[in-house]
C-alpha positions as a LaTeX table, in Angstrom:
\begin{tabular}{lrrr}
\hline
Residue & $x$ (\AA) & $y$ (\AA) & $z$ (\AA) \\
\hline
Unk1 & 24.18 & 13.02 & $-23.06$ \\
Unk2 & 23.06 & 13.01 & $-19.41$ \\
Unk3 & 19.87 & 14.93 & $-20.31$ \\
Unk4 & 19.08 & 12.41 & $-23.05$ \\
Unk5 & 19.59 & 9.51 & $-20.66$ \\
Unk6 & 17.37 & 11.10 & $-18.03$ \\
Unk7 & 14.69 & 11.81 & $-20.63$ \\
Unk8 & 14.81 & 8.19 & $-21.86$ \\
Unk9 & 14.57 & 6.94 & $-18.27$ \\
Unk10 & 11.51 & 9.14 & $-17.65$ \\
Unk11 & 9.87 & 7.82 & $-20.82$ \\
Unk12 & 10.58 & 4.23 & $-19.75$ \\
Unk13 & 9.22 & 4.82 & $-16.26$ \\
Unk14 & 6.16 & 6.46 & $-17.77$ \\
Unk15 & 5.58 & 3.44 & $-20.04$ \\
Unk16 & 6.05 & 1.03 & $-17.13$ \\
Unk17 & 3.70 & 3.08 & $-14.97$ \\
Unk18 & 1.01 & 3.16 & $-17.66$ \\
Unk19 & 1.33 & $-0.59$ & $-18.20$ \\
Unk20 & 1.09 & $-1.25$ & $-14.46$ \\
Unk21 & $-2.00$ & 0.94 & $-14.15$ \\
Unk22 & $-3.67$ & $-0.76$ & $-17.11$ \\
Unk23 & $-2.92$ & $-4.20$ & $-15.66$ \\
Unk24 & $-4.27$ & $-3.08$ & $-12.29$ \\
Unk25 & $-7.56$ & $-1.87$ & $-13.77$ \\
Unk26 & $-7.96$ & $-5.10$ & $-15.72$ \\
Unk27 & $-7.28$ & $-7.24$ & $-12.65$ \\
Unk28 & $-9.53$ & $-5.05$ & $-10.49$ \\
Unk29 & $-12.42$ & $-5.57$ & $-12.90$ \\
Unk30 & $-11.87$ & $-9.35$ & $-12.83$ \\
Unk31 & $-11.62$ & $-9.40$ & $-9.04$ \\
Unk32 & $-14.75$ & $-7.24$ & $-8.71$ \\
Unk33 & $-16.75$ & $-9.76$ & $-10.73$ \\
Unk34 & $-15.49$ & $-12.68$ & $-8.67$ \\
Unk35 & $-15.87$ & $-11.31$ & $-5.15$ \\
Unk36 & $-19.58$ & $-10.59$ & $-5.63$ \\
Unk37 & $-20.26$ & $-14.32$ & $-5.67$ \\
Unk38 & $-18.18$ & $-14.78$ & $-2.52$ \\
Unk39 & $-20.11$ & $-12.27$ & $-0.44$ \\
Unk40 & $-17.16$ & $-9.86$ & $-0.22$ \\
Unk41 & $-16.75$ & $-6.13$ & $-0.78$ \\
Unk42 & $-13.85$ & $-4.66$ & $-2.76$ \\
Unk43 & $-12.16$ & $-1.27$ & $-3.00$ \\
Unk44 & $-9.07$ & 0.10 & $-4.70$ \\
Unk45 & $-5.85$ & $-0.10$ & $-2.68$ \\
Unk46 & $-3.03$ & $-0.38$ & $-5.25$ \\
Unk47 & 0.30 & $-1.73$ & $-4.00$ \\
Unk48 & 3.19 & $-2.88$ & $-6.22$ \\
Unk49 & 6.04 & $-4.70$ & $-4.47$ \\
Unk50 & 7.32 & $-7.11$ & $-7.10$ \\
Unk51 & 11.01 & $-7.79$ & $-7.65$ \\
Unk52 & 13.73 & $-8.72$ & $-5.19$ \\
Unk53 & 12.68 & $-8.87$ & $-1.55$ \\
Unk54 & 13.85 & $-5.69$ & 0.23 \\
Unk55 & 16.53 & $-6.09$ & 2.87 \\
Unk56 & 17.99 & $-3.43$ & 5.12 \\
Unk57 & 20.35 & $-2.91$ & 8.00 \\
Unk58 & 18.00 & $-4.47$ & 10.57 \\
Unk59 & 18.01 & $-7.71$ & 8.58 \\
Unk60 & 21.80 & $-7.60$ & 8.52 \\
Unk61 & 22.07 & $-7.01$ & 12.27 \\
Unk62 & 19.62 & $-9.76$ & 13.16 \\
Unk63 & 21.30 & $-12.23$ & 10.80 \\
Unk64 & 24.71 & $-11.42$ & 12.30 \\
Unk65 & 23.45 & $-11.98$ & 15.84 \\
Unk66 & 21.45 & $-15.10$ & 14.96 \\
Unk67 & 24.43 & $-16.72$ & 13.23 \\
Unk68 & 26.70 & $-16.30$ & 16.24 \\
Unk69 & 24.05 & $-17.37$ & 18.74 \\
Unk70 & 23.23 & $-20.45$ & 16.68 \\
Unk71 & 26.88 & $-21.49$ & 16.68 \\
Unk72 & 27.25 & $-20.77$ & 20.38 \\
Unk73 & 23.94 & $-22.41$ & 21.42 \\
Unk74 & 23.73 & $-20.56$ & 24.77 \\
Unk75 & 21.28 & $-21.75$ & 27.37 \\
Unk76 & 20.68 & $-18.35$ & 28.95 \\
Unk77 & 20.73 & $-15.03$ & 27.08 \\
Unk78 & 20.43 & $-11.47$ & 28.33 \\
Unk79 & 19.01 & $-9.12$ & 25.71 \\
Unk80 & 19.41 & $-5.40$ & 26.30 \\
Unk81 & 16.97 & $-3.34$ & 24.26 \\
Unk82 & 17.10 & $-5.22$ & 20.95 \\
Unk83 & 14.43 & $-5.40$ & 18.28 \\
Unk84 & 11.27 & $-6.88$ & 19.77 \\
Unk85 & 10.62 & $-9.38$ & 16.98 \\
Unk86 & 14.19 & $-10.66$ & 17.23 \\
Unk87 & 13.79 & $-11.26$ & 20.96 \\
Unk88 & 10.51 & $-13.13$ & 20.47 \\
Unk89 & 12.14 & $-15.41$ & 17.90 \\
Unk90 & 15.17 & $-15.94$ & 20.10 \\
Unk91 & 13.01 & $-16.91$ & 23.06 \\
Unk92 & 11.62 & $-19.83$ & 21.04 \\
Unk93 & 15.01 & $-21.54$ & 21.32 \\
Unk94 & 16.54 & $-20.50$ & 24.64 \\
Unk95 & 15.80 & $-18.78$ & 27.93 \\
Unk96 & 15.89 & $-15.04$ & 27.36 \\
Unk97 & 15.96 & $-12.31$ & 29.97 \\
Unk98 & 15.03 & $-9.04$ & 28.28 \\
Unk99 & 16.06 & $-5.82$ & 29.97 \\
Unk100 & 14.07 & $-2.77$ & 28.92 \\
Unk101 & 13.62 & 0.69 & 30.35 \\
Unk102 & 9.98 & 0.71 & 29.20 \\
Unk103 & 7.37 & $-1.67$ & 30.63 \\
Unk104 & 6.14 & $-4.45$ & 28.35 \\
Unk105 & 4.84 & $-8.01$ & 28.46 \\
Unk106 & 6.95 & $-11.10$ & 27.75 \\
Unk107 & 6.41 & $-12.69$ & 24.35 \\
Unk108 & 6.72 & $-16.37$ & 25.34 \\
Unk109 & 6.99 & $-18.39$ & 28.51 \\
Unk110 & 10.75 & $-18.67$ & 27.97 \\
Unk111 & 11.19 & $-14.88$ & 28.15 \\
Unk112 & 11.57 & $-12.97$ & 31.41 \\
Unk113 & 11.18 & $-9.21$ & 31.20 \\
Unk114 & 13.20 & $-7.04$ & 33.58 \\
Unk115 & 12.24 & $-3.38$ & 33.68 \\
Unk116 & 15.27 & $-1.36$ & 34.59 \\
Unk117 & 18.30 & 0.67 & 33.66 \\
Unk118 & 21.17 & $-0.93$ & 31.76 \\
Unk119 & 23.62 & 1.04 & 33.92 \\
Unk120 & 22.71 & $-1.25$ & 36.82 \\
Unk121 & 21.55 & $-4.66$ & 35.59 \\
Unk122 & 19.73 & $-6.54$ & 38.39 \\
Unk123 & 21.61 & $-9.82$ & 37.92 \\
Unk124 & 24.64 & $-11.43$ & 39.58 \\
Unk125 & 28.11 & $-11.60$ & 38.05 \\
Unk126 & 28.45 & $-14.19$ & 35.28 \\
Unk127 & 24.72 & $-14.95$ & 35.18 \\
Unk128 & 24.36 & $-15.34$ & 31.39 \\
Unk129 & 25.93 & $-17.47$ & 28.67 \\
Unk130 & 25.46 & $-14.69$ & 26.11 \\
Unk131 & 24.51 & $-11.02$ & 26.03 \\
Unk132 & 22.94 & $-9.36$ & 22.99 \\
Unk133 & 22.23 & $-5.69$ & 22.37 \\
Unk134 & 21.15 & $-4.68$ & 18.86 \\
Unk135 & 20.93 & $-1.02$ & 17.87 \\
Unk136 & 20.47 & 0.05 & 21.49 \\
Unk137 & 23.62 & 1.21 & 23.25 \\
Unk138 & 23.82 & 4.39 & 21.16 \\
Unk139 & 20.51 & 5.54 & 22.71 \\
Unk140 & 21.27 & 5.02 & 26.39 \\
Unk141 & 21.20 & 8.07 & 28.65 \\
Unk142 & 19.73 & 10.50 & 26.12 \\
Unk143 & 16.18 & 10.57 & 27.48 \\
Unk144 & 14.68 & 9.36 & 24.21 \\
Unk145 & 12.94 & 6.43 & 25.87 \\
Unk146 & 12.23 & 8.09 & 29.20 \\
Unk147 & 15.58 & 7.12 & 30.72 \\
Unk148 & 17.67 & 9.46 & 32.84 \\
Unk149 & 20.00 & 11.91 & 31.12 \\
Unk150 & 23.57 & 10.57 & 31.40 \\
Unk151 & 26.08 & 10.92 & 28.59 \\
Unk152 & 28.19 & 8.19 & 30.16 \\
Unk153 & 25.32 & 5.69 & 30.20 \\
Unk154 & 26.65 & 3.76 & 27.21 \\
Unk155 & 29.97 & 3.07 & 28.93 \\
Unk156 & 28.27 & 2.19 & 32.22 \\
Unk157 & 25.87 & $-0.19$ & 30.44 \\
Unk158 & 28.73 & $-1.83$ & 28.54 \\
Unk159 & 30.57 & $-2.47$ & 31.82 \\
Unk160 & 27.41 & $-4.04$ & 33.28 \\
Unk161 & 26.99 & $-6.30$ & 30.25 \\
Unk162 & 30.54 & $-7.56$ & 30.69 \\
Unk163 & 29.93 & $-8.10$ & 34.40 \\
Unk164 & 26.84 & $-10.30$ & 33.99 \\
Unk165 & 28.39 & $-12.35$ & 31.17 \\
Unk166 & 30.01 & $-15.59$ & 32.32 \\
Unk167 & 33.71 & $-16.15$ & 31.57 \\
Unk168 & 33.93 & $-17.60$ & 28.08 \\
Unk169 & 30.49 & $-16.17$ & 27.20 \\
Unk170 & 29.60 & $-14.35$ & 24.00 \\
Unk171 & 28.69 & $-10.68$ & 23.61 \\
Unk172 & 26.97 & $-9.50$ & 20.40 \\
Unk173 & 26.59 & $-5.77$ & 19.78 \\
Unk174 & 25.39 & $-3.69$ & 16.84 \\
Unk175 & 25.44 & 0.08 & 16.74 \\
Unk176 & 26.04 & 3.19 & 14.64 \\
Unk177 & 29.35 & 3.87 & 12.89 \\
Unk178 & 31.08 & 6.65 & 10.98 \\
Unk179 & 34.53 & 7.06 & 9.49 \\
Unk180 & 34.24 & 10.73 & 10.36 \\
Unk181 & 34.25 & 12.36 & 13.75 \\
Unk182 & 32.22 & 10.70 & 16.53 \\
Unk183 & 29.03 & 12.72 & 16.99 \\
Unk184 & 26.03 & 13.05 & 19.27 \\
Unk185 & 22.74 & 13.49 & 17.38 \\
Unk186 & 20.87 & 14.69 & 20.45 \\
Unk187 & 18.63 & 13.20 & 21.62 \\
Unk188 & 18.24 & 10.48 & 18.98 \\
Unk189 & 21.54 & 8.62 & 19.22 \\
Unk190 & 25.31 & 8.68 & 19.36 \\
Unk191 & 27.29 & 8.06 & 16.18 \\
Unk192 & 30.50 & 6.22 & 17.07 \\
Unk193 & 33.76 & 6.09 & 15.21 \\
Unk194 & 35.46 & 2.70 & 15.22 \\
Unk195 & 37.82 & 3.50 & 18.08 \\
Unk196 & 34.95 & 4.66 & 20.29 \\
Unk197 & 32.81 & 1.62 & 19.45 \\
Unk198 & 35.64 & $-0.80$ & 20.23 \\
Unk199 & 36.54 & 1.08 & 23.42 \\
Unk200 & 33.09 & 0.33 & 24.87 \\
Unk201 & 34.15 & $-3.26$ & 25.47 \\
Unk202 & 37.80 & $-3.40$ & 26.50 \\
Unk203 & 39.55 & $-6.59$ & 27.57 \\
Unk204 & 37.29 & $-8.72$ & 25.39 \\
Unk205 & 38.52 & $-11.24$ & 22.83 \\
Unk206 & 37.39 & $-10.32$ & 19.29 \\
Unk207 & 35.42 & $-12.99$ & 17.43 \\
Unk208 & 33.90 & $-11.17$ & 14.44 \\
Unk209 & 33.47 & $-7.64$ & 13.13 \\
Unk210 & 31.31 & $-6.55$ & 10.17 \\
Unk211 & 30.25 & $-3.27$ & 8.56 \\
Unk212 & 27.02 & $-2.45$ & 6.75 \\
Unk213 & 26.42 & 0.47 & 4.39 \\
Unk214 & 22.98 & 2.06 & 4.07 \\
Unk215 & 23.93 & 3.51 & 0.69 \\
Unk216 & 25.13 & 0.19 & $-0.69$ \\
Unk217 & 22.49 & $-1.84$ & 1.18 \\
Unk218 & 25.16 & $-4.45$ & 1.77 \\
Unk219 & 28.14 & $-5.49$ & 3.86 \\
Unk220 & 31.17 & $-3.39$ & 2.97 \\
Unk221 & 34.77 & $-2.81$ & 3.96 \\
Unk222 & 35.48 & $-0.22$ & 6.64 \\
Unk223 & 36.79 & 2.16 & 3.97 \\
Unk224 & 33.29 & 2.34 & 2.44 \\
Unk225 & 31.50 & 3.37 & 5.63 \\
Unk226 & 29.82 & 6.80 & 5.71 \\
Unk227 & 31.95 & 9.72 & 6.85 \\
Unk228 & 29.90 & 12.87 & 6.13 \\
Unk229 & 28.71 & 14.79 & 9.23 \\
Unk230 & 25.47 & 13.30 & 10.55 \\
Unk231 & 25.62 & 10.21 & 8.33 \\
Unk232 & 26.06 & 6.78 & 9.84 \\
Unk233 & 26.25 & 3.15 & 8.88 \\
Unk234 & 26.21 & 0.00 & 11.01 \\
Unk235 & 28.86 & $-1.74$ & 13.10 \\
Unk236 & 28.33 & $-5.38$ & 14.10 \\
Unk237 & 30.71 & $-6.96$ & 16.59 \\
Unk238 & 31.01 & $-10.21$ & 18.49 \\
Unk239 & 33.36 & $-10.62$ & 21.46 \\
Unk240 & 34.13 & $-13.35$ & 23.92 \\
Unk241 & 34.76 & $-12.72$ & 27.60 \\
Unk242 & 38.09 & $-14.21$ & 28.60 \\
Unk243 & 37.65 & $-17.43$ & 30.58 \\
\hline
\end{tabular}
């Protein structure tokens, strides 16, 4: 039965592929005739991306952070190593100080770039209304980005983020997660279990906690998170610093 199903699927894919190729050649011929009159050249570069728009874990992380920041409406935000495009978008709506171990230019006039180490953030206590770090803390201290080797860098950076956050301020973090044993994939990243991820930010008031599965490409319950050695899914957390 399984062989028959696989064979039928291959035949269907083959039919779909042949139909797509035929449609491409027909459309290419039409386009070729039209572009001549427009003074353009043309060459084959077939790409097929129809269907539902793809969405992955980065979309989930950014949406999680954006939702909480929108509700909080902070005036000043410290970002520590998050996705560059997210930071640029965020800086359109509030003052962002972006801490990065690698030199780079600010995206907008409302963004200030600080080049430095997250283990020692050059800012006074309580300087920011919110702190955001997306898919970053698991990399600290592993030398991947030219930073100093320090296996305790994630804990030191977490303590610094708490320090520079004002009382009552919001902290948004996303990172790796497994239901198996916490692991170091050296020198790419740490893979935290839930206890280790939560322990990074003690004495904080929980606001929200979500889990994302790569395999399901969706938010899932904790019980559905990856647990095989080396596999990881995504942990999204929001905490508030006690006032």
